[in-house]
C-alpha positions in Angstrom: 66.6 -19.0 72.3 63.4 -21.1 72.0 63.3 -23.9 69.4 61.6 -22.7 66.2 58.0 -23.9 65.5 57.8 -26.9 63.1 54.8 -26.2 60.9 52.6 -29.1 59.8 51.1 -28.8 56.4 47.4 -29.5 56.1 45.3 -29.7 53.0 41.9 -29.7 54.7 40.4 -27.1 57.0 37.0 -28.3 58.5 33.8 -26.3 58.1 32.4 -28.0 61.2 34.6 -27.7 64.2 32.5 -28.9 67.2 30.9 -32.2 67.8 28.6 -33.0 70.8 27.3 -36.3 72.0 23.6 -36.6 72.3 22.1 -37.2 75.7 24.8 -35.6 77.9 23.5 -32.7 80.1 25.1 -29.4 78.9 26.4 -28.5 82.4 28.4 -31.7 82.7 29.8 -31.8 79.2 33.6 -32.2 79.0 35.5 -31.8 75.7 38.7 -32.8 74.0 40.4 -30.3 71.7 41.6 -31.9 68.5 44.3 -29.8 66.8 43.9 -29.2 63.1 47.0 -31.2 62.3 45.6 -34.1 64.3 42.5 -34.0 62.2 44.6 -34.0 59.1 46.5 -37.0 60.3 43.3 -38.9 60.9 42.0 -37.8 57.5 45.1 -38.9 55.6 45.6 -42.2 57.4 42.1 -43.4 58.1 40.0 -41.8 55.4 42.4 -41.6 52.4 44.1 -44.9 53.6 47.6 -43.7 52.9 50.7 -45.4 54.3 52.4 -43.6 57.2 55.4 -42.4 55.1 53.1 -41.0 52.5 51.1 -39.2 55.2 54.2 -37.7 56.7 55.5 -36.5 53.3 52.2 -34.8 52.6 52.3 -33.0 56.0 56.0 -32.2 55.5 57.0 -33.8 58.8 59.0 -36.9 59.9 57.3 -40.3 60.0 57.9 -40.4 63.8 56.2 -37.0 64.3 53.3 -38.2 62.1 52.9 -41.3 64.2 52.9 -39.3 67.4 50.3 -36.8 66.1 48.1 -39.7 64.8 48.3 -41.5 68.2 47.3 -38.3 70.1 44.4 -37.8 67.7 43.1 -41.3 68.0 43.4 -41.2 71.8 41.3 -38.0 72.0 38.6 -39.4 69.6 38.4 -42.7 71.5 38.2 -40.8 74.9 35.3 -38.7 73.5 33.4 -41.7 72.1 33.9 -43.9 75.2 33.4 -41.1 77.8 30.8 -39.0 76.1 32.9 -35.9 75.6 32.5 -33.2 72.9 35.3 -32.7 70.3 36.4 -29.2 69.5 38.7 -28.8 66.4 41.0 -25.8 66.7 44.6 -24.7 67.1 47.9 -26.3 66.6 51.0 -25.6 64.5 49.5 -26.0 61.0 49.6 -24.1 57.7 48.3 -24.6 54.2 51.9 -23.8 53.0 55.3 -23.3 54.5 57.1 -20.1 53.4 60.6 -19.0 53.9 61.0 -15.5 55.2 64.1 -13.3 55.4 65.0 -10.4 57.6 66.5 -7.5 55.6 68.2 -6.2 58.7 70.2 -9.2 59.9 69.9 -11.6 56.9 68.3 -14.3 59.1 66.1 -16.9 57.2 63.4 -19.0 58.8 60.4 -21.0 57.9 57.0 -19.8 59.0 53.3 -20.2 58.1 51.9 -18.9 54.8 49.2 -17.4 56.9 51.8 -14.9 58.4 52.0 -13.2 55.0 49.4 -10.8 56.2 51.8 -9.7 59.0 54.5 -9.1 56.4 52.1 -7.0 54.4 51.3 -5.0 57.5 55.0 -4.7 58.5 54.3 -6.7 61.7 56.2 -10.0 61.2 59.2 -9.9 63.5 62.5 -11.6 62.8 62.9 -14.3 65.5 66.7 -13.4 65.7 66.8 -9.6 65.9 63.2 -8.5 66.3 63.2 -6.3 63.2 59.9 -6.0 61.2 61.9 -5.4 57.9 61.0 -8.9 56.7 60.1 -10.4 53.3 58.8 -13.6 51.9 61.7 -15.3 50.1 59.7 -17.8 48.0 60.2 -16.7 44.5 58.1 -18.7 42.1 56.4 -20.7 44.8 52.9 -21.1 46.2 52.7 -17.5 47.5 53.9 -16.0 44.3 51.7 -12.9 43.6 50.4 -12.7 47.1 53.2 -11.0 48.9 54.7 -8.3 46.7 55.5 -4.9 48.0 54.8 -2.3 45.2 55.7 -4.9 42.6 59.4 -4.8 43.5 61.5 -7.9 43.2 65.1 -8.1 44.3 67.6 -10.9 44.8 66.0 -11.5 48.2 62.5 -12.5 46.8 59.1 -11.0 47.3 58.7 -8.0 49.4 55.8 -8.3 51.7 53.7 -5.2 52.1 
């Protein structure tokens, strides 16, 4: 069984996601892809000036993971500046909120991205253990409260996602 994805919480999603150096012929332009969580690490550490443990807490990851993400981001930005490469900001394992989901078929609980609530509403979010799509958001009274109800029903399991 594959290791579950560890979501990185971000508070900022960029409006501009592509940066190009001036004076480099278009046909020869190389690029670095900066993941959204890497941009968030740069923002927290280098713009907000937070300490590493504060940054890690805000992203809901370990200090070591934060340092690795920050190092990767800085290396990509430095490579782009020194070697005239474009920077594309996209992808990664990020979310604006981490939700806990539950499978009503097998009882499995797992953490996943808030953005997957749409899959719950459509009946398409599969349980990573049994593959059932009979899944719910189990975050009563949390960030997603009011966004993931199914026909207004609440049970001991939490919000029903449809």
